[in-house]
Each structure stands twice: as C-alpha cells, then as structure tokens.
N, C-alpha and C positions, 0 to 999 in steps of 0.2 A: 226787269219784270218786278212788278209790285206783288208783295206779300199779302197785303189786306187793303180794304177800304174802309172809310169811315165818313161819318157825317158831322158828328159833333164830339168835342173833347169827352174824356171818360168823367162821369160823375161819381163813381164808387172809389177810385184811388188815383192820384193821392188826394188828400183834402185840399179844398180851396181852388180846384182846377176850373170851374165854371167861373168862380169869382175872379180868377186870375185872366180869363178870356175876357170878361166884361170890363176889366180895367185895361185891357190891352187896345191900344188904337190899331185900326185897321190900317193906318199908314205904317210904312217901315220906318219911318224916321224915329230916332229917339228911344228905341227899345233895347239897344246892346249898350255893354259898359265900355267898349273900347272906342267906337268909331261913330257912334250916334246915329248909325244907319245898318239896316241889315246887310252884312257883307255878302257879296256874290263872288263867284270865282274869280272873275278878273280884278277884284280888290285883293285877294289873298295871296295870292303868289308873289313871292318876293318881299312880303310885309314882315320882315324880321325886325325885332325889337319892338312889337307892338305895344307892349307894356312896359314903360319906362320904370315904374315903381318896382316890378320884380326883377328886373335887370340890375337895379341899383343894389336891391337887397341880396340878389345871388352874388354879385361882385363883392360886396361888403363880406359876406360869409367866406368867400373864397379868399380874400385879402387876410381876414383874421385867422383862418387856418393856415395859411402861408406864413405868417408872421409867427404864429405860435409854434410852428414846426422848426422854423429857423432859430427861434429864440431859446427852445428847449434843448438845443444841441444835439442830441441823439435822434431826435426824430421818431416817427412812427415806421412800422415795418413798411416795405415797399408795397406789400400788397394791400395794406390797409389805406395807403396813401392813393393807390391807383383806385381803390373802391371809392374813396371820397370824391375824387376828380371825376369818375364816371357818374356817380351820383348826381353830382352838381351838372354834369352835362346833360344827363337825362331830364333833370329839373327844368333846365333852360330850354330844352326842347318842347316841353310840355307846355310852359308858361310864356315862353319869349321867342316863339317861332311863329310861322304861318298858322300852325296848328291851333294856337290860341285864338286867332281870329275865325278860324273855321268853326272852332266850337261856339261861337255865337250865332252861327246859322244852322249847325247841325248837330243834333244829339249824339250821332255816333261819334263825331270828332270829340265831342265833350267826354264821351267815355272813353276813348283812346287816352285822353289827357288823364283821367282818373286812373286807369290801368297804369300808366306810366309812372305817376306819383306814389301810388299805394303798392304796387306790385313788383317795381323795379328799382325806383329811386329810393324807396323806403328801405328795402333790405340791403341796398348797397351802403347807404349811411349807417344803417345799424351795424353791419359788419365792419365798417371802417373805424368805429369808435372815434368820431373826431372830437367828442367832449373830452376824452381822455387826454389827447394830444393838447388841446387848448389849456387844459388845467394844469399840464405839467410846465407850461410857460407862464402861468400866474405867480407872482411874487409869494414866497414862502409864508410871509406875515398874513397875507390875505387867505392863504389856505388854511392856516392855523385858525384864523377868526372864522372862517366858514365851518370848519369842522367843530369847533367849540359851539357854535350856533346851532349846529345839525344835533349835537348830543343834548343840548339843553332842550329841544324841541322833541327829543325822544325818537328822532328820525334815524334809528339803528337800521344797518343793512338787513337784519333778520325782519324787521317789522315792515320795512319799506318792501322788500322783494316778496314777502309773505302776502301783501296785498296787491302787488303789481300785476300778477296774471290776470285777475278778475277784472282790475280797474282798466288796463290796457285794452282788454277784450272788449269792454263795454263803451269805452271812448271810441274805438275804431269803428265798431259796429254802429254805434249811435250816429257818429259823423256821416257814415254813408248812408243811412236811412234818413237822418234829418235832411241833407242836402240833395236827396233825390225826391223829396216831397215838392209838390208843385210851387208852393208858396215861397220857400227858401231858394229853390232852384231858379225862379223867375227873378227873383229878388238879385241873385248872383248875376244873372244876365244884365239887368238893368243898372246895377250900382257897382261901380268899380271897388269900392272898399269891401262889400260883401263878397265880390268875387275873389279878390284877395284873401279874405278871411276863409272863404270856403277851400282854397288851394293850401292855405296855411294849415287849416285842421287836418287835411287830407293827409299832407305830408308828415305833420308833427305827430298825429296818432298812429301813423303807419310806422314810423322810426320808433316810437316807444314800444309797439306790439312787437316788431321784427326784433328789437333789442332783446326783449325777454325771450322770445321763441329761439333766436339764433345765438344770443350772447348772454346766457344766463349768468347769475352770480354763481361762482364755484362752489359756494358753501351753503347759501341760503336760496338759491334760484329754484324754480321747479323742476321736477324730474322730467327725463325725456318723455315717459308716458303721458305726463300732463300736457307737455309742448305738442305732442301729436294730437292731443284732444284739442287744444287751442286751434291749431290750424285746420283740423277736420270740421269744427264747429264755425268757425269764421267763413269756410269755403261753403258750408251748409247755407248760412245765413245769406252769402252772396248769391247762391244758385236760386234761393227763392226770390230774391229781388229781382234777379235776371229773369226769371220765369214769368213773373208779374208783369215785368215791362214787356217782354217779347210777345206773351199772348194776351195782352191788354186789347179789348174791343176798339178802343179808341186812344187817341194820343193824350199824353198827359200834360204837356207843355204847349200852351198857346203861341207862344213866340215862334216855335218852329212851323206853325202852320202857315206863318207868312213868309218865313225865310227858306225853307228846304225846298220848295218848288223851284227856286232859282238853281238849284243843283241838281234838277231832275228826278226828284223824290218828292213823294207826299209825306206829311208829318208821321204817320202811323208806320210807313215802311222804315223811315229813318230810325224811329224809336226801336222798331224791332231789330233793327241791325245793331244799336247800341246795347240792347239786352244781350245779343249774342257775343258781342264784344266782352261785356262783363262776364258771360257764362263760359264761353270757351276758353279764350287766352288766360283769364284770370283763374279759371279752374284748373288748367294744366300747370301753372305756375305754383297753385296751392299743392295740387298732386305730387309734383317733381319736390317740393321742400318737404312735404309729408313723407315721402318715400326715403328720402334722405335721413330724416329723424327716425324713421323706423329701423333703417339699417344702422344708424349710430346706437339706437336702443338696443339691437339685438347683438351687436358687436361688445357693447359694454357689459350685457349679461354673460356673454361667453367668456369676457376677460375675467370677471368675478368669479365665475366658475373655476376657471383655470387657477386663480389665486388661492381659491378655498382648497381645491384638491389637486396640488401639483403632481401628485403622483400618478394621477389618471392620464395626465398629457405627457409624461415622460416615455420616450420610446423604450421598448423592451430589449433587454439584452439578447444578442443573439446565442444560442446555445453553442458551447464549445465542444 
C-alpha cells in the first residue's frame, strides 16, 4: 500500500533537487556507481562482493589488525577482539553485499546501510579500541617520535579531549545532513569515488563520536552527564531529518523516480520508508545507549556518595 503520491520532486528541500532531475537522463543507464544501470530485483540477490575497492580496504584493515594483535604478544581483551570482528562483519554487510547494490535502487536500502554503519559498526569499532592494539605493535622508536611530535604541536590529552566532544558531534551531524542533501546524495549514486567517500565519512565520524561517548578519556574526557546530552542531541537531529524525509510532499532524489518502480514502490513511498528506518531503529539504539549512560551516571553518583559518607551505608549493630 502506498503511503503517498506525488507528481514532481520537492523544490523546498534538499537544495538542487530540481536541478538534479534536469541532469538525470530518463534512461536508466549510467546513473549508478556500481553497475552502470539501475539494479532490479533479479540483478541483486547473489551479487556479493559488488564493490571490490571496499572489500580490499576491509580486508586490509582486518589483516593489519590481525598482524598487530599477534605482533604485540599479549593481544587485546577477548571482548574487544570480538567487537572488532563483528564491526568489520557489519561493515562488510553494509558495503560489500547485495544490500549495497539495492541501495543504488532504493532509498530505504540506502538508509539501512547508513544505520548499519553509524549505529552498529561505529559503536562496535569504538568499544573495540583497535587503534590501541595497532599502536602497541608499532616499534618503540616510532611511538617515541610520534609522542614527541604530538607534544611539540601542543596536542596534550587535556586539550584534545576538551575539544573532542563538540568537534565529533559536529562532524557526525554535518556528515549526515550533507550526504542526505540531494546534490551530494545523487553524486554518491553516480560516482564510485564519492560513494566510497560517503561511507568512509559515515563510518569514520561515527567511530569518533562513539569513542568519545562510550570510551572517554578516564582523566580528561567529558562527564557522563555531558555524554548523555551528546547522545540526546544527536538523536534529536536525526529525528528532525527523518521527519523531514518521511513527511516531505514529494521525493528528494530523482534517481529513485526511475529505479524504485521496478521494486513495486514509487519514489515517495520508498523515501518515506527510508525516513522511518532512520527514525525508529536508529532512535531505539540512541535510546538504549542513552539509558545505559543514565544508569552509569546514577550509579557513579551513588558510589561517590557512599565514599563521601561511608557511615551512612554501614549496617547498624543489633542491640545486645
């Protein structure tokens, strides 16, 4: 059942939607980054490894991590290692499976990709702390040189982590809004390099954001209350974009006006489903993480109160 009908693409948001339609050929050929034609259902299923570049990059990251772990001797905690490989697997599912080809034909599939990268792979990589494992395997001389350079540039932990919360929030939110505007979005569908850059920005900015939220610096990182605020405001901007997408009177992305009908959807219905994917699953993940941080915050306050007034928590002696 279709949610809405339309006649022309939206002219109010995102910018350049009408211009994109004028540039878009009514032929289905040559408008997508991977195949040179609009993918249809019979083209997609079984089309694993559709993006060789992404597979090679993911493989290189996996090999680098494996070598680093075995070279360091002790290796990371088992949970961290599991999170890393799960994160790599989720990333591969998003960018090197039939889903990646479907994303060229359906905005809803494209949105599933984004949720996998930003809301699942990003937190997994952030909590796995792969960079720490890799750095442990780097020769000591290189680490000393890097540390000296960092001190010369004034990149102290206090300074970096003091600026990090605002920066990572802006980078992730900016990436999300930029790549959902019609011009950049259409470019990512048409150009494989832009497509790769889009995914790299989503995953990279997500890892940075979730690293600050879930693995803050123990001494200089933001407090739990501020991290709750970061998650809440990030969820809020996502809801705003999802609402704009879901309730738009006409489709934003001209390419899907050509490709979506082959899947039994019109472009506006497909876009509305995409908005709901951004709204509900992503919102549930934000909510879950936010609740866990609030619980952590309350528990920390309770522990501090007990340390400050230990006599209040001691059990009273029974009267003899």
